[in-house]
Structure formats: structure tokens, C-alpha cells
C-alpha positions in Angstrom: 0.0 0.0 0.0 2.9 2.4 0.7 4.3 1.7 -2.8 0.9 2.4 -4.4 0.7 5.6 -2.4 4.1 6.7 -3.8 5.8 6.4 -0.4 8.7 4.3 -1.7 11.3 5.4 0.8 8.9 4.6 3.7 8.2 1.2 2.1 12.0 0.5 1.8 12.5 1.4 5.5 9.7 -0.8 6.6 11.1 -3.8 4.7 14.7 -3.4 5.8 14.5 -6.3 8.3 12.6 -8.7 6.0 14.2 -8.4 2.7 13.9 -11.3 0.2 13.8 -11.5 -3.6 10.0 -11.3 -3.6 10.0 -8.2 -1.4 12.7 -6.5 -3.4 10.8 -7.4 -6.6 7.8 -5.4 -5.3 9.9 -2.5 -4.3 11.8 -2.6 -7.6 8.5 -2.7 -9.6 7.4 0.6 -7.8 10.8 2.2 -8.1 11.4 1.5 -11.8 7.8 2.6 -12.6 8.4 6.0 -10.8 11.0 6.1 -12.2 13.5 6.7 -9.4 16.9 5.9 -10.8 19.0 6.1 -7.6 16.5 4.0 -5.6 16.2 1.4 -8.4 20.0 1.1 -8.5 20.2 0.7 -4.8 17.5 -2.0 -4.7 19.2 -3.9 -7.5 22.4 -3.8 -5.6 20.7 -5.0 -2.5 19.3 -7.9 -4.4 22.7 -8.8 -5.7 24.2 -8.6 -2.2 21.4 -10.8 -0.8 22.0 -13.7 -3.2 24.4 -16.5 -2.2 28.0 -15.9 -2.8 28.2 -19.2 -4.6 26.2 -17.7 -7.5 28.5 -14.9 -8.7 26.9 -14.7 -12.2 23.4 -13.9 -10.7 24.9 -11.4 -8.3 26.7 -9.7 -11.2 23.5 -9.6 -13.2 21.8 -7.7 -10.5 24.7 -5.3 -10.2 24.6 -4.9 -14.0 20.9 -3.7 -13.6 22.0 -1.3 -11.0 24.8 0.1 -13.2 22.4 0.5 -16.1 20.2 2.7 -14.0 23.1 4.8 -12.8 24.4 5.3 -16.3 21.0 6.9 -17.1 21.4 9.4 -14.3 22.8 12.9 -14.7 25.3 12.1 -11.9 26.3 8.4 -12.5 29.0 8.4 -9.9 28.8 4.9 -8.7 28.7 3.2 -12.0 32.5 2.6 -12.3 32.6 0.9 -8.9 29.7 -1.4 -9.8 31.2 -2.2 -13.2 34.5 -3.2 -11.5 32.6 -5.2 -9.0 30.8 -7.1 -11.8 34.0 -7.9 -13.6 35.6 -9.2 -10.4 32.6 -11.5 -9.8 32.2 -12.9 -13.3 34.8 -12.2 -16.0 32.3 -13.6 -18.6 30.4 -10.3 -18.3 33.0 -8.3 -20.2 31.2 -8.4 -23.5 27.8 -7.5 -22.0 29.4 -4.6 -20.1 31.1 -3.3 -23.3 27.8 -3.3 -25.1 26.1 -1.6 -22.1 28.6 1.2 -22.1 28.4 1.6 -25.9 24.6 1.7 -25.7 24.7 4.4 -23.0 27.3 6.4 -24.8 29.6 6.3 -21.8 33.3 5.6 -21.1 34.8 4.7 -17.8 37.3 7.5 -18.1 34.3 9.9 -17.9 34.2 9.3 -14.2 36.7 10.4 -11.6 37.5 8.7 -8.3 36.3 11.7 -6.4 32.9 11.7 -8.2 32.6 8.0 -7.4 33.1 8.7 -3.7 30.5 11.4 -3.8 28.1 9.2 -5.7 28.4 6.5 -3.1 27.0 8.8 -0.4 24.2 10.0 -2.8 23.2 6.4 -3.6 23.0 5.4 0.0 20.8 8.4 0.9 17.4 6.9 0.2 17.8 4.0 2.6 20.5 2.0 4.2 21.4 -1.1 2.3 21.3 -4.5 4.0 24.6 -6.2 3.2 23.8 -9.7 4.1 22.5 -12.7 2.3 19.1 -14.2 3.2 18.1 -17.8 3.6 16.7 -19.6 0.5 14.3 -22.4 0.5 15.4 -25.6 -1.2 13.1 -24.8 -4.1 14.4 -21.3 -4.6 18.0 -22.4 -4.2 17.4 -25.0 -7.0 15.8 -22.3 -9.2 18.7 -19.8 -8.6 21.3 -22.5 -9.4 19.5 -23.2 -12.8 19.3 -19.4 -13.5 23.0 -19.0 -12.8 23.9 -21.9 -15.0 21.7 -20.6 -17.8 23.3 -17.1 -17.6 26.8 -18.5 -17.6 26.1 -20.6 -20.7 24.8 -17.5 -22.5 27.6 -15.3 -21.4 30.0 -17.7 -22.9 28.4 -17.2 -26.4 29.3 -14.8 -29.1 28.0 -11.3 -28.5 25.6 -9.6 -31.0 24.6 -13.0 -32.2 21.0 -13.7 -31.1 20.9 -17.1 -32.8 24.0 -18.3 -31.0 22.4 -17.1 -27.7 19.1 -18.9 -28.5 21.1 -22.1 -29.2 22.9 -21.8 -25.9 19.6 -21.3 -24.1 18.0 -24.3 -25.8 21.1 -26.5 -25.2 21.0 -25.7 -21.5 17.3 -26.3 -21.3 17.8 -29.9 -22.4 18.2 -31.0 -18.8 15.4 -32.1 -16.5 13.7 -29.3 -14.5 14.7 -26.5 -16.8 11.0 -26.0 -17.7 11.0 -23.7 -14.7 13.2 -21.3 -16.7 10.5 -20.8 -19.4 12.5 -22.0 -22.4 10.0 -22.5 -25.2 12.1 -24.7 -27.4 11.1 -27.3 -30.0 7.5 -27.1 -31.2 6.7 -24.1 -29.0 9.7 -22.2 -30.6 8.1 -22.9 -34.0 4.9 -21.3 -32.8 6.9 -18.2 -31.7 8.4 -18.0 -35.2 4.9 -18.1 -36.7 4.0 -15.2 -34.5 7.1 -13.2 -35.5 6.4 -14.0 -39.2 3.2 -11.9 -39.0 5.3 -8.9 -38.1 3.0 -7.9 -35.2 4.8 -4.7 -34.3 4.3 -4.9 -30.6 4.1 -8.2 -28.6 3.3 -8.4 -24.9 4.9 -11.3 -23.0 3.3 -11.9 -19.6 5.5 -14.2 -17.5 8.6 -13.6 -19.5 11.0 -15.7 -17.3 14.6 -15.4 -18.3 13.8 -14.0 -21.7 13.9 -16.8 -24.2 10.5 -16.0 -25.9 11.2 -12.3 -25.9 14.6 -12.8 -27.4 13.4 -15.2 -30.1 10.6 -12.8 -31.1 12.8 -9.7 -31.0 15.5 -11.4 -33.1 13.0 -12.0 -35.8 11.1 -8.7 -35.5 13.7 -6.0 -34.9 14.6 -5.5 -38.5 11.1 -4.3 -39.2 10.9 -2.2 -36.1 9.0 -4.7 -34.0 9.2 -4.6 -30.2 8.5 -6.9 -27.2 7.4 -5.8 -23.8 7.9 -8.5 -21.1 6.5 -8.7 -17.6 8.0 -11.0 -14.9 7.5 -11.0 -11.2 10.8 -12.6 -10.3 13.5 -9.8 -10.3 16.3 -12.3 -10.6 14.8 -13.7 -13.8 14.5 -10.1 -15.1 18.1 -9.4 -14.3 19.1 -12.5 -16.3 16.9 -11.5 -19.2 18.2 -8.0 -19.3 21.8 -9.3 -19.5 20.8 -11.7 -22.3 19.1 -8.9 -24.3 22.2 -6.7 -23.8 24.5 -9.4 -25.0 22.3 -10.1 -28.0 22.4 -6.4 -29.0 18.6 -6.2 -28.7 18.1 -4.0 -25.6 16.4 -1.4 -27.8 13.9 -3.9 -29.1 12.9 -5.5 -25.7 11.6 -3.9 -22.6 11.7 -6.2 -19.5 9.8 -5.0 -16.5 9.7 -6.3 -12.9 6.3 -6.8 -11.4 2.9 -8.3 -11.6 0.7 -7.9 -14.7 -2.1 -6.4 -12.6 0.1 -3.5 -11.7 2.1 -3.2 -14.9 -0.7 -3.3 -17.5 -2.1 0.1 -16.5 1.5 1.5 -16.6 2.0 0.1 -20.1 -1.3 1.8 -21.2 0.0 5.1 -19.9 3.4 4.7 -21.5 2.5 3.6 -25.1 0.2 4.6 -27.8 0.9 1.5 -29.9 -1.7 -1.3 -29.7 -0.6 -4.8 -28.8 -0.9 -7.1 -31.8 0.1 -10.4 -30.1 0.0 -11.4 -26.4 1.7 -14.4 -24.7 0.2 -15.7 -21.5 2.6 -18.0 -19.7 5.0 -18.4 -16.8 3.0 -20.6 -14.5 0.2 -18.2 -13.8 -2.5 -20.2 -15.7 -5.2 -19.3 -13.2 -4.6 -15.6 -14.1 -4.8 -15.9 -17.9 -8.4 -14.9 -18.3 -8.0 -12.1 -15.7 -5.0 -10.7 -17.5 -6.7 -11.0 -20.9 -9.8 -9.2 -19.6 -7.8 -6.5 -18.0 -5.8 -5.8 -21.2 -9.0 -5.6 -23.1 -10.6 -3.3 -20.6 -7.6 -0.9 -20.8 -7.8 -0.9 -24.6 -4.3 -2.3 -25.0 -5.2 -5.0 -27.6 -5.7 -4.3 -31.3 -8.9 -5.9 -32.7 -7.9 -9.3 -34.0 -4.9 -9.5 -31.5 -3.3 -12.9 -31.5 -3.4 -14.5 -28.0 -1.2 -17.5 -27.1 -1.6 -19.3 -23.8 1.1 -21.8 -22.7 0.4 -24.9 -20.6 -3.3 -25.1 -21.4 -5.1 -28.4 -21.5 -8.1 -26.9 -23.2 -8.9 -23.6 -24.9 
């Protein structure tokens, strides 16, 4: 309720002693929608600090999201520190970081050490960061390990080559249990290709996971100006997806948002005048499919004749 009332700093203060990935996901959804760049960066850094040290790639992905927000600020003082932190955690991030800096039009030499020190104080101003990891359930620990393995497999692929990244994602998804990552390979990938062949312009992906479907669609649509907007409640999955889109060179063609569809659909309506021509309903929220579809229709987001795909359905 504090987030909905616009009292983000109060919400952060209230949640300091009970941080988890789900709590930070809710705070991030509100902060990024504001948008509050410094608070968003701080929350992403807190998320990275809270993940197990045994998962350096995931921690680096969260710090990457923090750095991306800082590079958008007029005073991006802490970005160099975070970029160095990322490189120390996971050297495989070098290509993604180079592409991030190129996209933002920034160079590390633009920042001085004194500015970095000043920015550290400014970033800490909204709320004190909690620098400790939190306990994970066995289910979440298994999911995080799979997400980390997926990201490492992708980071080891050639940059600016979406097809190579898709192949890496599909190869990794061959193991048991990787359905949790939302990799729509095989026959479902062929369905995505059919959607992209229609050149839908704007595709809405609800339950985007680690970004496979959005990447596949964007890779086939970006030459004609097509875009994908993806919603995902798990902030760690969003961090992985954003890194994948960056490495593919498709960040301009895909927007990946943290949060629940019920909160993000109205935000999308306010932020775009383009109608949605295709909509993907997936990500394990089958019980919400009709609710999300009805809400999108009520908001006037869907173009008449919009193509709707629902994953994991036993009947239409």
C-alpha cells in the first residue's frame, strides 16, 4: 500500500529487516515505474548482495541492472565501482558490459574517483542497504542455481549473435527441470516463429521468465521495427533476461519489466500509444490468464484481432 501511495522510501524502510527476492521485486517494480533511478539502482544492488556468494553470475546480473540505472542518471558516480565489481565477480560479463557502455554512450574515463566517492553517499541516501544474504528455501535455491547456469552458458556465447544465444539457451534447457526457466524450445519455438512472421509490431509477453521467448521474437522482428514488452514478477529472472538482451544487442527492441501484470498493464497503457498485436500468456500463472486478458481488453491495449497465445493449457 505504501508503494501504491508513492511512499517508496517509507516502504523500503519498513522492509529493511525482512528483505527477500520477492519483497525486493515489489519495491523494484514501484521504483522503476516511478522512475526513481537512484533507488532502483540501490535496490538492484541490495538484491545482488542478498544472493548466495556461490552464485556470482546472478549477483553480477543484479549489479549490472544497478549500473544500467546509474548510467541513465545525470550524476552516474557509482557506475564505475559497480562495473568493476561485476568484472571481479564474473569475467564472462566483459562483452555485456562493453555493449552496455556503448549503448549508453559512456566511457569509464568519464568518471573520476572523487565523483565515485561522492556518488556512493548519494546512492546510500534513500535508505541504508542491508549487506547480508538471506536464507533460501530448497526450491528457490534450485531455481537460482539453474538461472545461474543458464546465464553462464549464454555469457560464454558470441555477443551480438541472437541465434547463438538462443542455441545456448536451448542446449542448457535440455536438462530435467529447466522448464522452470520458461525456455520455449522445440514445437513451441516454431509457434513463436509463426507469430514473428506476422510482423506484429508490438508483442506483450506476460510471464517472461529469463527472456527466451522475448529474445526469439525480437531477433526476428527488430529489422522491421517490432518490439517486445515483457513482464516478470521474479526480479532475478528479469536481471538474467536484461543481460541476455544486452549481450544479443537487442536491448532497444525488448523492454523487460519487474512486477505483476495487474500493476504493470495500466503502466503500459499510460506509456505507449501502440496497440498490442500479439499477447503471450505463460509463466506458471495459468489461473490468471483470463483475468490478465480481460484487464488488457478493458484498458484498450489490444488491437482488434490481436493474436493471443496461452502456454500450458489443457483446453482452450
